[in-house]
N, C-alpha and C positions, 0 to 999 in steps of 0.2 A: 102613658107614663104615670099619671096621677089617678089611676083607676081606683086602687084600693089603698087609701091613705088613712090609717088608724092612728089618731093622736095618742102618744104614750107607748105604742107598740112599734115604733119606728125602727129601733135598733134590734128589737127582739126577733122580728120577722123580716129578714132581708131575703128577697127572692134570689134563687140560685142564678138567675139571669145576670144579676149584677156581677157576681164572681166570674161568670163566663165572659162577659163583656170586658171586664178588667183584665182577665187572662189573655183575651184576644188582643187587646190594645198593647199589652206588654210584649206579646209574641210579635206583633206587627212592628213595633219599635225596634226590637232586637234584630229581626230579620232585615229591616230596612238599613239599620246601622251596619250589619254584617255585609250586606250587598254593597253598601257605599264604601266600606273599608276594602272589600274585595276588588271593586272597580278601581279604587284609588291606588291600590298596591299593584294591580295587574296592568292598567293602561299606562302607556308611556306619556310623560309630561306631568303626571300627578296634579292635574287641575283641581280635582276634588279636594285633595289635601290642602292646596292653596286656599280654596274657598273656605274650608273648615277653619284653618288657622288664621284666617283673616288677611292673608297676604296674597 
């Protein structure tokens, strides 16, 4: 993680890995939310919705 840390050039040279990791995290969150919503809407009982809404 801290292999090449140049003081002063931190913001100028962001490795493309950071953007990729950020994008992957966003995709994972969106997919998980979509799956959760799909399960909540499709399964009888709607237990997932109850858990999300706190009831």
